[in-house]
Steps between C-alpha positions, in 0.01 A plus 500: 500500500722201454836442661768246404880480500513756221312762704142633533273587216182701553246530221328825425182321395244324715504122505163338565449165664252262340149501636384200702134405559439320830119516495221630276126506501390195298174626347262795481231674302548816292529785753643281781835582657797268444778496762851381419759451772872450442829683450609762248146547367517870419288467183525714190232296315239238586341300218224234524436229244296657220762779495304714750707733714443588866629792707664438832317627809771397750848469347754500782729222385377224738124546452334569165124545465298574192144453365398233248429700178201457271584250227763311703517128427607202712876448474832625633535863611823660374662750739781716360754648739832677442667161477264354242169312480382221729183297455263376768342159515173495311245747633134403454264777390164405645211587273225728634209333681176455306188700570135438424300813415176339374332195349185456293249352525470473877262200474527205266424131426752217539650389169321773301586855614818666381637737764725792400743608771679837482802612703873539475797262474274208408716334233583142589254497794343194651137564597259344746145563610527428870721188490380373162754534217400682186637456147595839358402545133756578230559866440569612860692824537657683791173692552227252405417128498196282439381164629192279501359430847604134561254225589635458854487867595291655777428864584825662619772757448715485192869452588793575268859386564817593305872494574446850645238399755128447540179706493136423580191673363320726747162347407400135451407347168153349544491156336169333400417162353 
């Protein structure tokens, strides 16, 4: 309703106030819950960068929670309400952590033996044997990489680090001269 010198007018349609975000989870992995706090956040649609939609779990107007969908990319999250669409600050989608499932051979000579490491989420990984850095050969994939045992290496676990986290082999690589 609006009242002025000419009288009072009452609309027969709903008028929605614009949504306001006061806080939002800054980052998460696929499957993690994102919490948005604010005003007028009764969402009708939630879209991540990469055009991936999410469904609201809590959607009460002041708190909105939803799960990061598969395929979501780092970027703004667009939340549509009855008053239109608002965008969050950039949300960072954290890649999954790497895993090491196996490596062969389990024993090798410095500067000679090529080790093949298998696992998941290995693309772009930095690798060490103990604390000795390893140069990963060209052709690495998300599930496999190869390297030559470096001259300075000693027997130890193989460690892999990516933007998503770190993993260590369960067994040690035995290094010989």
